[in-house]
C-alpha positions as protocol buffer text, in pm:
chain_id: "A"
residue {
  index: 1
  type: MET
  ca { x: -249 y: 370 z: 1310 }
}
residue {
  index: 2
  type: ASN
  ca { x: -369 y: 624 z: 1059 }
}
residue {
  index: 3
  type: LYS
  ca { x: -725 y: 730 z: 1150 }
}
residue {
  index: 4
  type: THR
  ca { x: -794 y: 902 z: 816 }
}
residue {
  index: 5
  type: ILE
  ca { x: -945 y: 589 z: 666 }
}
residue {
  index: 6
  type: LEU
  ca { x: -1148 y: 517 z: 978 }
}
residue {
  index: 7
  type: ASN
  ca { x: -1294 y: 867 z: 977 }
}
residue {
  index: 8
  type: SER
  ca { x: -1379 y: 835 z: 610 }
}
residue {
  index: 9
  type: ILE
  ca { x: -1577 y: 516 z: 657 }
}
residue {
  index: 10
  type: ILE
  ca { x: -1787 y: 629 z: 952 }
}
residue {
  index: 11
  type: ALA
  ca { x: -2042 y: 761 z: 705 }
}
residue {
  index: 12
  type: VAL
  ca { x: -2023 y: 454 z: 484 }
}
residue {
  index: 13
  type: THR
  ca { x: -2005 y: 84 z: 559 }
}
residue {
  index: 14
  type: LEU
  ca { x: -1864 y: -181 z: 790 }
}
residue {
  index: 15
  type: LEU
  ca { x: -2040 y: -454 z: 978 }
}
residue {
  index: 16
  type: LEU
  ca { x: -1872 y: -647 z: 1254 }
}
residue {
  index: 17
  type: GLY
  ca { x: -1984 y: -1001 z: 1301 }
}
residue {
  index: 18
  type: SER
  ca { x: -2149 y: -1222 z: 1046 }
}
residue {
  index: 19
  type: LEU
  ca { x: -2363 y: -1060 z: 782 }
}
residue {
  index: 20
  type: ALA
  ca { x: -2529 y: -1256 z: 509 }
}
residue {
  index: 21
  type: TYR
  ca { x: -2655 y: -1078 z: 200 }
}
residue {
  index: 22
  type: ALA
  ca { x: -2878 y: -1257 z: -41 }
}
residue {
  index: 23
  type: ALA
  ca { x: -2898 y: -1125 z: -394 }
}
residue {
  index: 24
  type: PRO
  ca { x: -3010 y: -872 z: -496 }
}
residue {
  index: 25
  type: LEU
  ca { x: -2767 y: -626 z: -341 }
}
residue {
  index: 26
  type: PRO
  ca { x: -2892 y: -274 z: -259 }
}
residue {
  index: 27
  type: ALA
  ca { x: -2669 y: -20 z: -432 }
}
residue {
  index: 28
  type: GLU
  ca { x: -2646 y: 318 z: -595 }
}
residue {
  index: 29
  type: LEU
  ca { x: -2539 y: 304 z: -958 }
}
residue {
  index: 30
  type: VAL
  ca { x: -2329 y: 602 z: -1070 }
}
residue {
  index: 31
  type: MET
  ca { x: -2258 y: 663 z: -1436 }
}
residue {
  index: 32
  type: GLY
  ca { x: -2111 y: 947 z: -1642 }
}
residue {
  index: 33
  type: LYS
  ca { x: -2222 y: 1311 z: -1616 }
}
residue {
  index: 34
  type: ASP
  ca { x: -2321 y: 1266 z: -1251 }
}
residue {
  index: 35
  type: ARG
  ca { x: -2613 y: 1040 z: -1334 }
}
residue {
  index: 36
  type: SER
  ca { x: -2707 y: 802 z: -1055 }
}
residue {
  index: 37
  type: TRP
  ca { x: -2987 y: 566 z: -963 }
}
residue {
  index: 38
  type: LYS
  ca { x: -3066 y: 386 z: -639 }
}
residue {
  index: 39
  type: GLY
  ca { x: -3184 y: 31 z: -668 }
}
residue {
  index: 40
  type: LYS
  ca { x: -3059 y: -326 z: -654 }
}
residue {
  index: 41
  type: ILE
  ca { x: -2802 y: -529 z: -839 }
}
residue {
  index: 42
  type: ILE
  ca { x: -2977 y: -850 z: -938 }
}
residue {
  index: 43
  type: ARG
  ca { x: -2674 y: -1040 z: -1061 }
}
residue {
  index: 44
  type: ARG
  ca { x: -2357 y: -1021 z: -1267 }
}
residue {
  index: 45
  type: ASP
  ca { x: -2314 y: -1185 z: -1603 }
}
residue {
  index: 46
  type: GLY
  ca { x: -1953 y: -1150 z: -1712 }
}
residue {
  index: 47
  type: ASP
  ca { x: -1903 y: -794 z: -1837 }
}
residue {
  index: 48
  type: TRP
  ca { x: -2264 y: -705 z: -1761 }
}
residue {
  index: 49
  type: ILE
  ca { x: -2472 y: -650 z: -1451 }
}
residue {
  index: 50
  type: GLU
  ca { x: -2848 y: -659 z: -1414 }
}
residue {
  index: 51
  type: PHE
  ca { x: -2974 y: -357 z: -1224 }
}
residue {
  index: 52
  type: SER
  ca { x: -3324 y: -276 z: -1108 }
}
residue {
  index: 53
  type: SER
  ca { x: -3414 y: 75 z: -1000 }
}
residue {
  index: 54
  type: GLY
  ca { x: -3722 y: 182 z: -810 }
}
residue {
  index: 55
  type: ASN
  ca { x: -3862 y: 336 z: -1127 }
}
residue {
  index: 56
  type: SER
  ca { x: -3807 y: 31 z: -1343 }
}
residue {
  index: 57
  type: ALA
  ca { x: -4048 y: -259 z: -1364 }
}
residue {
  index: 58
  type: SER
  ca { x: -3779 y: -499 z: -1481 }
}
residue {
  index: 59
  type: PRO
  ca { x: -3396 y: -520 z: -1456 }
}
residue {
  index: 60
  type: VAL
  ca { x: -3180 y: -363 z: -1722 }
}
residue {
  index: 61
  type: ARG
  ca { x: -2844 y: -491 z: -1843 }
}
residue {
  index: 62
  type: ILE
  ca { x: -2556 y: -246 z: -1802 }
}
residue {
  index: 63
  type: GLY
  ca { x: -2201 y: -289 z: -1927 }
}
residue {
  index: 64
  type: VAL
  ca { x: -1946 y: -292 z: -1646 }
}
residue {
  index: 65
  type: SER
  ca { x: -1712 y: -64 z: -1845 }
}
residue {
  index: 66
  type: THR
  ca { x: -1977 y: 211 z: -1848 }
}
residue {
  index: 67
  type: ILE
  ca { x: -2012 y: 222 z: -1469 }
}
residue {
  index: 68
  type: THR
  ca { x: -1842 y: 509 z: -1287 }
}
residue {
  index: 69
  type: GLU
  ca { x: -1900 y: 374 z: -938 }
}
residue {
  index: 70
  type: LEU
  ca { x: -2116 y: 143 z: -728 }
}
residue {
  index: 71
  type: ASN
  ca { x: -2213 y: 253 z: -379 }
}
residue {
  index: 72
  type: PHE
  ca { x: -2321 y: -45 z: -175 }
}
residue {
  index: 73
  type: GLN
  ca { x: -2535 y: -26 z: 136 }
}
residue {
  index: 74
  type: VAL
  ca { x: -2372 y: -182 z: 440 }
}
residue {
  index: 75
  type: LYS
  ca { x: -2415 y: -93 z: 804 }
}
residue {
  index: 76
  type: VAL
  ca { x: -2119 y: 30 z: 1009 }
}
residue {
  index: 77
  type: ASN
  ca { x: -2009 y: 29 z: 1370 }
}
residue {
  index: 78
  type: ALA
  ca { x: -1705 y: 252 z: 1330 }
}
residue {
  index: 79
  type: ASP
  ca { x: -1665 y: 309 z: 1704 }
}
residue {
  index: 80
  type: LYS
  ca { x: -1632 y: -63 z: 1762 }
}
residue {
  index: 81
  type: VAL
  ca { x: -1382 y: -94 z: 1479 }
}
residue {
  index: 82
  type: LEU
  ca { x: -1173 y: 190 z: 1618 }
}
residue {
  index: 83
  type: GLY
  ca { x: -1181 y: 35 z: 1964 }
}
residue {
  index: 84
  type: MET
  ca { x: -1066 y: -300 z: 1830 }
}
residue {
  index: 85
  type: ILE
  ca { x: -782 y: -138 z: 1640 }
}
residue {
  index: 86
  type: GLU
  ca { x: -674 y: 64 z: 1944 }
}
residue {
  index: 87
  type: ASN
  ca { x: -669 y: -267 z: 2136 }
}
residue {
  index: 88
  type: ARG
  ca { x: -463 y: -411 z: 1849 }
}
residue {
  index: 89
  type: GLU
  ca { x: -715 y: -682 z: 1773 }
}
residue {
  index: 90
  type: PHE
  ca { x: -593 y: -668 z: 1415 }
}
residue {
  index: 91
  type: GLU
  ca { x: -674 y: -1028 z: 1319 }
}
residue {
  index: 92
  type: SER
  ca { x: -1031 y: -991 z: 1445 }
}
residue {
  index: 93
  type: VAL
  ca { x: -1081 y: -676 z: 1239 }
}
residue {
  index: 94
  type: ILE
  ca { x: -930 y: -848 z: 934 }
}
residue {
  index: 95
  type: SER
  ca { x: -1174 y: -1138 z: 971 }
}
residue {
  index: 96
  type: SER
  ca { x: -1470 y: -901 z: 1009 }
}
residue {
  index: 97
  type: LEU
  ca { x: -1364 y: -696 z: 708 }
}
residue {
  index: 98
  type: ASN
  ca { x: -1329 y: -1005 z: 494 }
}
residue {
  index: 99
  type: ARG
  ca { x: -1674 y: -1126 z: 597 }
}
residue {
  index: 100
  type: THR
  ca { x: -1815 y: -784 z: 516 }
}
residue {
  index: 101
  type: LEU
  ca { x: -1655 y: -770 z: 172 }
}
residue {
  index: 102
  type: GLU
  ca { x: -1732 y: -1129 z: 76 }
}
residue {
  index: 103
  type: PRO
  ca { x: -2083 y: -1064 z: -69 }
}
residue {
  index: 104
  type: PHE
  ca { x: -1933 y: -804 z: -301 }
}
residue {
  index: 105
  type: ALA
  ca { x: -1635 y: -1008 z: -420 }
}
residue {
  index: 106
  type: GLU
  ca { x: -1756 y: -1052 z: -778 }
}
residue {
  index: 107
  type: TYR
  ca { x: -1785 y: -672 z: -811 }
}
residue {
  index: 108
  type: SER
  ca { x: -1435 y: -599 z: -675 }
}
residue {
  index: 109
  type: ASP
  ca { x: -1307 y: -489 z: -1016 }
}
residue {
  index: 110
  type: ILE
  ca { x: -1568 y: -211 z: -1037 }
}
residue {
  index: 111
  type: PRO
  ca { x: -1492 y: 122 z: -861 }
}
residue {
  index: 112
  type: SER
  ca { x: -1699 y: 140 z: -543 }
}
residue {
  index: 113
  type: ASN
  ca { x: -1729 y: 287 z: -196 }
}
residue {
  index: 114
  type: LEU
  ca { x: -1565 y: -31 z: -64 }
}
residue {
  index: 115
  type: THR
  ca { x: -1219 y: 100 z: -152 }
}
residue {
  index: 116
  type: SER
  ca { x: -1188 y: 255 z: 195 }
}
residue {
  index: 117
  type: TYR
  ca { x: -1236 y: -86 z: 354 }
}
residue {
  index: 118
  type: ARG
  ca { x: -985 y: -248 z: 126 }
}
residue {
  index: 119
  type: ALA
  ca { x: -737 y: 28 z: 214 }
}
residue {
  index: 120
  type: LEU
  ca { x: -789 y: -42 z: 583 }
}
residue {
  index: 121
  type: LEU
  ca { x: -748 y: -414 z: 515 }
}
residue {
  index: 122
  type: MET
  ca { x: -426 y: -335 z: 325 }
}
residue {
  index: 123
  type: GLU
  ca { x: -287 y: -150 z: 626 }
}
residue {
  index: 124
  type: LEU
  ca { x: -385 y: -424 z: 872 }
}
residue {
  index: 125
  type: TYR
  ca { x: -226 y: -692 z: 656 }
}
residue {
  index: 126
  type: TYR
  ca { x: 94 y: -487 z: 657 }
}
residue {
  index: 127
  type: LEU
  ca { x: 87 y: -446 z: 1037 }
}
residue {
  index: 128
  type: THR
  ca { x: 43 y: -822 z: 1080 }
}
residue {
  index: 129
  type: LYS
  ca { x: 330 y: -885 z: 837 }
}
residue {
  index: 130
  type: GLN
  ca { x: 110 y: -1048 z: 574 }
}
residue {
  index: 131
  type: TYR
  ca { x: 296 y: -861 z: 305 }
}
residue {
  index: 132
  type: ASP
  ca { x: 175 y: -1054 z: -1 }
}
residue {
  index: 133
  type: LYS
  ca { x: -189 y: -985 z: 89 }
}
residue {
  index: 134
  type: SER
  ca { x: -113 y: -619 z: 157 }
}
residue {
  index: 135
  type: LEU
  ca { x: 59 y: -595 z: -181 }
}
residue {
  index: 136
  type: GLU
  ca { x: -232 y: -756 z: -364 }
}
residue {
  index: 137
  type: ILE
  ca { x: -469 y: -488 z: -236 }
}
residue {
  index: 138
  type: SER
  ca { x: -230 y: -194 z: -258 }
}
residue {
  index: 139
  type: GLU
  ca { x: -146 y: -263 z: -623 }
}
residue {
  index: 140
  type: LYS
  ca { x: -512 y: -220 z: -719 }
}
residue {
  index: 141
  type: ILE
  ca { x: -578 y: 90 z: -510 }
}
residue {
  index: 142
  type: ALA
  ca { x: -254 y: 254 z: -625 }
}
residue {
  index: 143
  type: GLU
  ca { x: -396 y: 263 z: -978 }
}
residue {
  index: 144
  type: ASP
  ca { x: -731 y: 410 z: -867 }
}
residue {
  index: 145
  type: ASP
  ca { x: -717 y: 790 z: -898 }
}
residue {
  index: 146
  type: ARG
  ca { x: -1068 y: 865 z: -765 }
}
residue {
  index: 147
  type: SER
  ca { x: -924 y: 944 z: -422 }
}
residue {
  index: 148
  type: PRO
  ca { x: -571 y: 1093 z: -427 }
}
residue {
  index: 149
  type: THR
  ca { x: -544 y: 1038 z: -50 }
}
residue {
  index: 150
  type: LEU
  ca { x: -616 y: 665 z: -71 }
}
residue {
  index: 151
  type: GLN
  ca { x: -403 y: 634 z: -382 }
}
residue {
  index: 152
  type: THR
  ca { x: -102 y: 786 z: -206 }
}
residue {
  index: 153
  type: LYS
  ca { x: -160 y: 567 z: 98 }
}
residue {
  index: 154
  type: ALA
  ca { x: -172 y: 258 z: -121 }
}
residue {
  index: 155
  type: ARG
  ca { x: 155 y: 357 z: -288 }
}
residue {
  index: 156
  type: VAL
  ca { x: 315 y: 400 z: 54 }
}
residue {
  index: 157
  type: TYR
  ca { x: 207 y: 60 z: 180 }
}
residue {
  index: 158
  type: ARG
  ca { x: 291 y: -105 z: -148 }
}
residue {
  index: 159
  type: THR
  ca { x: 647 y: 23 z: -119 }
}
residue {
  index: 160
  type: LEU
  ca { x: 675 y: -61 z: 251 }
}
residue {
  index: 161
  type: ALA
  ca { x: 549 y: -415 z: 195 }
}
residue {
  index: 162
  type: LEU
  ca { x: 812 y: -466 z: -75 }
}
residue {
  index: 163
  type: ILE
  ca { x: 1088 y: -332 z: 152 }
}
residue {
  index: 164
  type: ASP
  ca { x: 987 y: -541 z: 454 }
}
residue {
  index: 165
  type: SER
  ca { x: 951 y: -856 z: 245 }
}
residue {
  index: 166
  type: GLY
  ca { x: 1307 y: -810 z: 116 }
}
residue {
  index: 167
  type: LYS
  ca { x: 1218 y: -700 z: -236 }
}
residue {
  index: 168
  type: SER
  ca { x: 1439 y: -393 z: -233 }
}
residue {
  index: 169
  type: ASP
  ca { x: 1493 y: -379 z: -611 }
}
residue {
  index: 170
  type: GLU
  ca { x: 1118 y: -363 z: -673 }
}
residue {
  index: 171
  type: ALA
  ca { x: 1086 y: -99 z: -400 }
}
residue {
  index: 172
  type: LYS
  ca { x: 1355 y: 113 z: -566 }
}
residue {
  index: 173
  type: ALA
  ca { x: 1174 y: 88 z: -899 }
}
residue {
  index: 174
  type: LEU
  ca { x: 854 y: 214 z: -735 }
}
residue {
  index: 175
  type: LEU
  ca { x: 1038 y: 507 z: -578 }
}
residue {
  index: 176
  type: SER
  ca { x: 1144 y: 609 z: -926 }
}
residue {
  index: 177
  type: THR
  ca { x: 795 y: 554 z: -1068 }
}
residue {
  index: 178
  type: TYR
  ca { x: 638 y: 769 z: -797 }
}
residue {
  index: 179
  type: GLY
  ca { x: 910 y: 1036 z: -818 }
}
residue {
  index: 180
  type: TRP
  ca { x: 1028 y: 968 z: -463 }
}
residue {
  index: 181
  type: ASP
  ca { x: 1387 y: 892 z: -564 }
}
residue {
  index: 182
  type: LYS
  ca { x: 1491 y: 1256 z: -591 }
}
residue {
  index: 183
  type: GLU
  ca { x: 1662 y: 1462 z: -323 }
}
residue {
  index: 184
  type: SER
  ca { x: 1408 y: 1534 z: -50 }
}
residue {
  index: 185
  type: SER
  ca { x: 1333 y: 1890 z: 49 }
}
residue {
  index: 186
  type: ALA
  ca { x: 1242 y: 2001 z: 400 }
}
residue {
  index: 187
  type: ASP
  ca { x: 875 y: 2003 z: 308 }
}
residue {
  index: 188
  type: ALA
  ca { x: 874 y: 1649 z: 166 }
}
residue {
  index: 189
  type: ALA
  ca { x: 593 y: 1427 z: 292 }
}
residue {
  index: 190
  type: PRO
  ca { x: 689 y: 1227 z: 603 }
}
residue {
  index: 191
  type: GLU
  ca { x: 592 y: 897 z: 443 }
}
residue {
  index: 192
  type: GLU
  ca { x: 826 y: 967 z: 150 }
}
residue {
  index: 193
  type: LEU
  ca { x: 1114 y: 1042 z: 387 }
}
residue {
  index: 194
  type: TYR
  ca { x: 1040 y: 737 z: 600 }
}
residue {
  index: 195
  type: ILE
  ca { x: 1037 y: 504 z: 300 }
}
residue {
  index: 196
  type: LYS
  ca { x: 1366 y: 644 z: 171 }
}
residue {
  index: 197
  type: ALA
  ca { x: 1534 y: 603 z: 509 }
}
residue {
  index: 198
  type: LYS
  ca { x: 1403 y: 250 z: 548 }
}
residue {
  index: 199
  type: LEU
  ca { x: 1533 y: 149 z: 207 }
}
residue {
  index: 200
  type: MET
  ca { x: 1872 y: 311 z: 278 }
}
residue {
  index: 201
  type: MET
  ca { x: 1899 y: 115 z: 602 }
}
residue {
  index: 202
  type: LEU
  ca { x: 1814 y: -207 z: 418 }
}
residue {
  index: 203
  type: ASN
  ca { x: 2100 y: -129 z: 179 }
}
residue {
  index: 204
  type: GLY
  ca { x: 2342 y: -65 z: 468 }
}
residue {
  index: 205
  type: GLU
  ca { x: 2357 y: 312 z: 412 }
}
residue {
  index: 206
  type: TYR
  ca { x: 2302 y: 381 z: 781 }
}
residue {
  index: 207
  type: ARG
  ca { x: 2438 y: 736 z: 805 }
}
residue {
  index: 208
  type: LYS
  ca { x: 2242 y: 850 z: 500 }
}
residue {
  index: 209
  type: ALA
  ca { x: 1934 y: 685 z: 645 }
}
residue {
  index: 210
  type: MET
  ca { x: 1983 y: 870 z: 974 }
}
residue {
  index: 211
  type: GLY
  ca { x: 2005 y: 1203 z: 792 }
}
residue {
  index: 212
  type: VAL
  ca { x: 1677 y: 1138 z: 609 }
}
residue {
  index: 213
  type: ILE
  ca { x: 1479 y: 1003 z: 905 }
}
residue {
  index: 214
  type: ALA
  ca { x: 1596 y: 1302 z: 1111 }
}
residue {
  index: 215
  type: LYS
  ca { x: 1395 y: 1522 z: 873 }
}
residue {
  index: 216
  type: VAL
  ca { x: 1077 y: 1343 z: 977 }
}
residue {
  index: 217
  type: ILE
  ca { x: 1153 y: 1396 z: 1345 }
}
residue {
  index: 218
  type: VAL
  ca { x: 1250 y: 1762 z: 1298 }
}
residue {
  index: 219
  type: PHE
  ca { x: 996 y: 1879 z: 1041 }
}
residue {
  index: 220
  type: HIS
  ca { x: 701 y: 1649 z: 1114 }
}
residue {
  index: 221
  type: SER
  ca { x: 707 y: 1616 z: 1491 }
}
residue {
  index: 222
  type: GLN
  ca { x: 332 y: 1685 z: 1510 }
}
residue {
  index: 223
  type: ASP
  ca { x: 240 y: 1406 z: 1270 }
}
residue {
  index: 224
  type: PRO
  ca { x: 114 y: 1121 z: 1494 }
}
residue {
  index: 225
  type: ASP
  ca { x: 106 y: 867 z: 1214 }
}
residue {
  index: 226
  type: TRP
  ca { x: 472 y: 894 z: 1109 }
}
residue {
  index: 227
  type: MET
  ca { x: 648 y: 1023 z: 1419 }
}
residue {
  index: 228
  type: LYS
  ca { x: 622 y: 689 z: 1602 }
}
residue {
  index: 229
  type: PRO
  ca { x: 762 y: 471 z: 1320 }
}
residue {
  index: 230
  type: ALA
  ca { x: 1027 y: 737 z: 1249 }
}
residue {
  index: 231
  type: GLU
  ca { x: 1154 y: 725 z: 1606 }
}
residue {
  index: 232
  type: MET
  ca { x: 1154 y: 346 z: 1598 }
}
residue {
  index: 233
  type: LEU
  ca { x: 1352 y: 345 z: 1274 }
}
residue {
  index: 234
  type: CYS
  ca { x: 1594 y: 593 z: 1431 }
}
residue {
  index: 235
  type: ALA
  ca { x: 1657 y: 348 z: 1717 }
}
residue {
  index: 236
  type: GLU
  ca { x: 1716 y: 67 z: 1470 }
}
residue {
  index: 237
  type: ILE
  ca { x: 1966 y: 274 z: 1272 }
}
residue {
  index: 238
  type: TYR
  ca { x: 2153 y: 368 z: 1591 }
}
residue {
  index: 239
  type: THR
  ca { x: 2173 y: -3 z: 1668 }
}
residue {
  index: 240
  type: GLU
  ca { x: 2317 y: -87 z: 1327 }
}
residue {
  index: 241
  type: LEU
  ca { x: 2575 y: 189 z: 1377 }
}
residue {
  index: 242
  type: GLY
  ca { x: 2676 y: 36 z: 1711 }
}
residue {
  index: 243
  type: MET
  ca { x: 2552 y: 342 z: 1902 }
}
residue {
  index: 244
  type: TYR
  ca { x: 2377 y: 134 z: 2165 }
}
residue {
  index: 245
  type: ASP
  ca { x: 2338 y: 407 z: 2428 }
}
residue {
  index: 246
  type: SER
  ca { x: 2157 y: 631 z: 2179 }
}
residue {
  index: 247
  type: ALA
  ca { x: 1941 y: 342 z: 2059 }
}
residue {
  index: 248
  type: GLU
  ca { x: 1842 y: 254 z: 2415 }
}
residue {
  index: 249
  type: GLU
  ca { x: 1753 y: 614 z: 2493 }
}
residue {
  index: 250
  type: VAL
  ca { x: 1519 y: 631 z: 2194 }
}
residue {
  index: 251
  type: CYS
  ca { x: 1365 y: 298 z: 2298 }
}
residue {
  index: 252
  type: ARG
  ca { x: 1312 y: 435 z: 2648 }
}
residue {
  index: 253
  type: GLN
  ca { x: 1125 y: 736 z: 2508 }
}
residue {
  index: 254
  type: ILE
  ca { x: 909 y: 511 z: 2291 }
}
residue {
  index: 255
  type: LEU
  ca { x: 820 y: 290 z: 2588 }
}
residue {
  index: 256
  type: VAL
  ca { x: 718 y: 596 z: 2787 }
}
residue {
  index: 257
  type: LEU
  ca { x: 525 y: 777 z: 2515 }
}
residue {
  index: 258
  type: TYR
  ca { x: 371 y: 506 z: 2298 }
}
residue {
  index: 259
  type: GLU
  ca { x: 227 y: 240 z: 2523 }
}
residue {
  index: 260
  type: ASN
  ca { x: 1 y: -18 z: 2354 }
}
residue {
  index: 261
  type: THR
  ca { x: 135 y: 44 z: 2004 }
}
residue {
  index: 262
  type: PRO
  ca { x: 330 y: -174 z: 1760 }
}
residue {
  index: 263
  type: GLU
  ca { x: 630 y: 56 z: 1819 }
}
residue {
  index: 264
  type: PHE
  ca { x: 615 y: -22 z: 2193 }
}
residue {
  index: 265
  type: ASP
  ca { x: 653 y: -394 z: 2116 }
}
residue {
  index: 266
  type: GLN
  ca { x: 930 y: -327 z: 1867 }
}
residue {
  index: 267
  type: ALA
  ca { x: 1119 y: -113 z: 2120 }
}
residue {
  index: 268
  type: GLU
  ca { x: 1101 y: -390 z: 2380 }
}
residue {
  index: 269
  type: GLN
  ca { x: 1233 y: -641 z: 2126 }
}
residue {
  index: 270
  type: LEU
  ca { x: 1511 y: -407 z: 2019 }
}
residue {
  index: 271
  type: LYS
  ca { x: 1622 y: -355 z: 2380 }
}
residue {
  index: 272
  type: ILE
  ca { x: 1661 y: -733 z: 2415 }
}
residue {
  index: 273
  type: ARG
  ca { x: 1859 y: -743 z: 2092 }
}
residue {
  index: 274
  type: ILE
  ca { x: 2087 y: -463 z: 2212 }
}
residue {
  index: 275
  type: GLU
  ca { x: 2156 y: -648 z: 2537 }
}
residue {
  index: 276
  type: GLN
  ca { x: 2257 y: -953 z: 2334 }
}
residue {
  index: 277
  type: LEU
  ca { x: 2476 y: -741 z: 2106 }
}
residue {
  index: 278
  type: ARG
  ca { x: 2648 y: -589 z: 2410 }
}
residue {
  index: 279
  type: ALA
  ca { x: 2706 y: -936 z: 2554 }
}
residue {
  index: 280
  type: ASP
  ca { x: 2847 y: -1060 z: 2223 }
}
residue {
  index: 281
  type: GLN
  ca { x: 3076 y: -757 z: 2202 }
}
residue {
  index: 282
  type: LYS
  ca { x: 3197 y: -813 z: 2557 }
}
residue {
  index: 283
  type: THR
  ca { x: 3274 y: -1176 z: 2479 }
}
residue {
  index: 284
  type: GLU
  ca { x: 3460 y: -1081 z: 2161 }
}
residue {
  index: 285
  type: ASP
  ca { x: 3663 y: -817 z: 2344 }
}
residue {
  index: 286
  type: SER
  ca { x: 3752 y: -1069 z: 2613 }
}
residue {
  index: 287
  type: LEU
  ca { x: 3868 y: -1323 z: 2355 }
}
residue {
  index: 288
  type: ASN
  ca { x: 4076 y: -1061 z: 2174 }
}
residue {
  index: 289
  type: SER
  ca { x: 4230 y: -957 z: 2504 }
}
residue {
  index: 290
  type: ASN
  ca { x: 4327 y: -1314 z: 2591 }
}
residue {
  index: 291
  type: GLU
  ca { x: 4480 y: -1366 z: 2247 }
}
residue {
  index: 292
  type: ALA
  ca { x: 4689 y: -1055 z: 2290 }
}
């Protein structure tokens, strides 16, 4: 689990449990030329919002298109969130995030400090295999250039969600759009390499995929966020190549090093699959022997 987003939201907002906000909503209104006012959003009226600042006796109407950003005030218990994620209570965090974001739903089209939460929600939806929901969020964040880090992350999860949901043609188109379809250098980002290898494996190009994923393992061995999935993908590619001993050895390392992670579960499942593949191969060899 990438902790970048979690670290970025410690200073901002997230409330676990139920939280009911009645209008007006406390917020900071940011407009062009670094102008900002703290106050309350009274309500939204189509392409307009009514905003009341501490220095204003009555609300003023402001066009949504003129707003640079809205910074909402929400309390956060980041330590609790991190603990829940480390315990893989993903569905509970998803429910809490959705409850937290619900009061702000009608302002979701306006740039705000809630993007970090939506990015975390995007990642959790991907981890729980709710790919359509992950895609819905990632498509919006991928077009938001206020934070290059979050934008890149959204592009990564958008592509991964397409790959894992079987939409390989759309994933390929995104690789071209993002410039990730070119030959990867040694200093290419690990997420770019991982996505390429995953797509190659989906297309049955197992040896090419192994060559690309090996770059993650060799050149990004200190990256905790991509090393685990890279090793897991390596085991899966070995399996597709029929190199069961190698696949089992990688699974063994994952089970030793990455306890209580999604990769740990995947390695256990892959070991069971390999045992079945070995049994099927043994049966086929026996049948061929008897026929001979």
